[in-house]
C-alpha positions in Angstrom: 1.9 7.6 -1.1 2.1 7.8 2.4 -0.9 7.2 4.3 -1.4 10.3 6.6 0.2 12.4 4.4 -0.1 14.7 0.8 0.1 11.9 -2.0 -3.7 11.0 -0.6 -5.2 14.0 -1.8 -4.6 14.0 -5.2 -5.0 11.7 -8.1 -1.8 9.7 -7.4 -4.7 7.9 -5.1 -7.0 5.6 -6.9 -10.4 6.4 -6.3 -13.2 4.3 -5.7 -16.9 4.3 -7.0 -20.0 4.2 -4.9 -21.4 4.2 -1.0 -18.6 2.6 0.0 -17.0 3.9 3.3 -17.4 1.7 6.5 -20.4 3.6 8.2 -22.6 2.5 5.2 -21.8 -0.7 4.9 -22.3 -4.0 7.4 -18.9 -6.1 7.3 -19.2 -8.7 5.1 -18.8 -12.7 6.4 -15.2 -13.5 6.8 -13.7 -15.3 3.7 -10.4 -16.8 4.6 -7.7 -15.7 2.5 -4.5 -17.4 1.2 -1.8 -18.6 3.7 1.7 -17.2 3.5 4.9 -18.3 5.1 5.9 -15.9 8.0 8.8 -15.3 5.9 6.6 -14.2 3.3 4.7 -11.8 5.0 7.3 -10.3 6.8 9.4 -9.6 3.4 6.4 -8.3 2.2 5.6 -6.1 4.5 8.8 -4.5 4.5 8.6 -4.0 0.6 5.0 -2.1 1.3 7.0 0.0 3.8 10.1 0.4 1.5 7.7 1.5 -1.3 5.9 3.9 0.8 8.4 5.7 1.8 9.9 6.3 -1.5 6.7 7.5 -2.9 5.9 9.7 0.1 9.7 11.5 -0.4 9.8 11.3 -4.2 6.1 13.0 -4.4 7.4 15.8 -1.8 10.3 16.6 -4.0 8.1 16.3 -6.8 5.4 18.5 -5.6 8.6 20.7 -4.1 9.8 20.9 -8.2 6.1 22.8 -9.2 5.3 24.6 -6.5 2.9 22.6 -4.6 0.7 21.8 -7.6 0.6 18.7 -9.3 1.9 18.7 -13.0 0.1 18.6 -15.7 -1.3 15.4 -16.8 -0.1 13.6 -13.8 -1.4 9.9 -13.8 0.1 8.2 -11.1 3.2 6.2 -10.4 5.3 3.2 -10.2 8.1 2.4 -7.9 10.8 0.4 -9.7 13.5 -1.4 -7.8 17.0 0.2 -8.8 19.9 -2.2 -7.1 19.3 -0.5 -3.4 17.7 1.9 -4.5 14.3 2.3 -5.9 13.2 4.6 -8.7 9.9 6.4 -8.3 8.7 7.1 -12.1 5.5 9.5 -12.2 4.0 8.9 -15.3 1.8 11.2 -17.4 -1.2 10.8 -19.5 -1.9 12.2 -23.1 -5.2 10.9 -24.2 -4.9 6.9 -23.6 -1.9 7.2 -23.8 0.2 7.0 -20.4 4.1 7.7 -20.8 7.3 8.3 -18.2 7.3 12.1 -17.2 9.4 12.2 -14.4 11.8 10.2 -11.9 12.9 10.4 -8.7 15.7 8.2 -7.3 15.2 7.5 -3.6 18.1 6.1 -1.2 18.3 5.3 2.4 14.9 7.2 2.5 15.9 10.5 0.9 14.7 11.7 -2.3 17.2 12.9 -4.7 16.4 15.1 -7.7 13.3 14.9 -10.5 14.3 14.4 -13.4 12.5 14.5 -16.4 12.1 10.7 -17.9 14.3 10.2 -20.7 12.2 10.0 -24.0 9.4 9.3 -22.1 8.4 5.3 -23.6 7.8 2.9 -20.7 9.2 -0.1 -21.2 7.2 -3.6 -21.2 7.7 -4.9 -17.6 6.9 -1.1 -16.7 3.4 -1.0 -18.4 2.9 -4.4 -17.2 3.5 -2.8 -13.8 1.4 -0.5 -14.3 -1.3 -2.4 -15.9 -1.4 -5.0 -13.1 -1.9 -1.8 -10.5 -5.1 -0.6 -12.4 -6.5 -4.0 -13.1 -6.8 -4.3 -9.3 -8.2 -1.1 -8.3 -10.8 -2.0 -11.4 -11.6 -5.3 -9.4 -11.6 -4.3 -5.9 -14.0 -6.0 -3.3 -17.1 -5.0 -1.6 -15.6 -3.7 1.7 -13.8 -0.3 0.9 -12.9 1.8 3.9 -11.5 5.0 2.1 -12.6 7.5 -0.5 -9.1 6.7 -2.0 -7.0 3.8 -2.3 -3.2 3.8 -2.0 -1.4 0.8 -4.1 2.2 -0.6 -3.8 2.9 -3.4 -6.9 5.9 -5.5 -6.4 7.5 -8.7 -8.3 5.8 -12.1 -6.2 8.6 -14.4 -5.5 6.4 -17.4 -5.9 5.5 -17.1 -9.4 6.1 -14.6 -12.3 3.0 -12.4 -11.8 2.6 -9.6 -9.4 1.5 -8.6 -6.3 -0.7 -5.6 -6.0 -2.1 -4.2 -3.0 -4.7 -1.8 -2.2 -4.3 0.1 0.9 -6.9 2.4 2.9 -5.4 6.2 3.4 -6.3 8.8 5.8 -5.2 12.4 5.9 -5.6 11.8 9.9 -2.2 11.4 11.2 -3.9 10.3 14.5 -5.8 7.2 12.8 -4.3 3.8 12.1 -6.2 2.6 9.1 -5.8 -1.2 10.1 -8.5 -3.1 7.9 -10.0 -2.2 4.4 -6.5 -3.5 2.7 -6.8 -5.9 -0.4 -4.0 -8.2 -1.8 -4.3 -9.3 -5.5 -2.3 -11.9 -7.4 -2.2 -10.3 -11.2 -0.7 -12.3 -14.0 2.7 -11.3 -15.5 0.9 -9.1 -18.9 -1.0 -7.0 -15.9 -4.5 -8.1 -17.4 -5.9 -10.9 -15.5 -6.6 -11.2 -11.6 -5.4 -14.6 -10.5 -6.3 -14.3 -6.7 -8.0 -11.4 -4.4 -7.8 -11.6 -0.5 -9.7 -9.4 1.7 -7.0 -8.9 4.2 -9.8 -7.9 7.0 -12.8 -8.4 7.4 -14.0 -4.7 8.7 -12.3 -1.4 8.6 -11.0 -1.4 12.1 -9.7 2.6 11.9 -7.8 2.6 15.5 -7.1 6.2 16.8 -3.4 6.4 18.3 -5.2 9.6 20.5 -4.1 9.1 24.6 -5.0 10.9 27.3 -2.9 14.1 28.0 0.6 13.0 29.0 -0.1 9.6 28.0 1.7 7.5 25.6 0.7 4.4 23.1 2.6 1.6 23.7 1.3 -1.1 21.2 -2.1 -1.6 18.9 -3.7 -4.9 19.1 -6.4 -6.1 16.4 -8.3 -9.6 16.1 -7.5 -11.2 12.8 -10.4 -13.6 11.3 -9.5 -14.1 7.7 -6.1 -15.9 8.2 -4.1 -17.9 10.9 -2.0 -14.9 12.1 -1.0 -11.5 11.1 -0.5 -10.6 7.4 2.0 -8.4 5.2 0.1 -5.0 5.9 0.7 -5.9 10.1 4.2 -5.8 9.2 3.7 -3.0 7.2 2.3 -0.7 9.6 3.9 -2.1 12.3 6.7 0.1 10.6 5.3 3.3 10.0 3.9 4.0 13.0 6.9 2.3 15.1 4.9 0.4 17.3 4.3 -3.6 17.6 0.8 -4.7 17.1 -0.6 -7.8 18.6 -2.6 -9.8 16.2 -5.1 -12.3 18.0 -6.1 -15.3 15.4 -8.3 -17.9 16.8 -6.8 -18.5 20.3 -3.2 -17.9 19.1 -1.4 -14.2 19.9 1.4 -12.8 18.2 3.5 -9.9 18.6 4.4 -8.3 15.5 7.3 -5.9 16.1 8.4 -4.2 12.7 10.1 -6.9 10.6 9.8 -9.4 13.7 7.2 -11.7 14.2 6.6 -13.8 17.6 4.5 -16.5 19.1 2.8 -14.8 21.9 0.6 -17.6 23.1 -0.4 -20.4 20.6 
């Protein structure tokens, strides 16, 4: 599920409908989001990154197995914690029924073999995880910054529900999609949106392109919907391997991977 890669080009990405891209809309009025502790922001940013890497390498393995063509009926994926590893379970649709199709265990960022999912039946937890993803996709807000959005689903450490992120995607490796990301809190059964937070007020595509011979050192962004950085800043810093400086009101923060530092308060 990488942002600048293969998986944004076929059915694993969630499509958004309507005239929703940045050039077709004005920025909505800012709406303050639910504030999290710094520890939770860092932990969830790391979780998004873990799932991003797992889905990316697992998708590459799946496509290699099927010689570059998505297998028939492919309907998406879920990422399931498997001890210290992560299991990427690719799903297939048969009519209105979604079943397990293929599994890839990812260990230390490397994909194992693609194996057929035994029995094909999803557990209750797996079904709820996938429902939560689809419930979020059906309740996206008015800010939409890419034709497709990638999804991450994780257990909420503070409730029995699910956290779901819908993330702006890009196929341009020189663009960092800083804005347009959503965070949802979904009920334990995966059917009900309990909270939706739009994590930025505009799309904010940022270029990594620099003059010939130059090298980008950091990115900076103004944050007006929260009092400081959010988990997608942590994720993007980890993914891009760059510090991100976040200005919120009169405060300045440095997000450097999994570390958030107050530069000015």
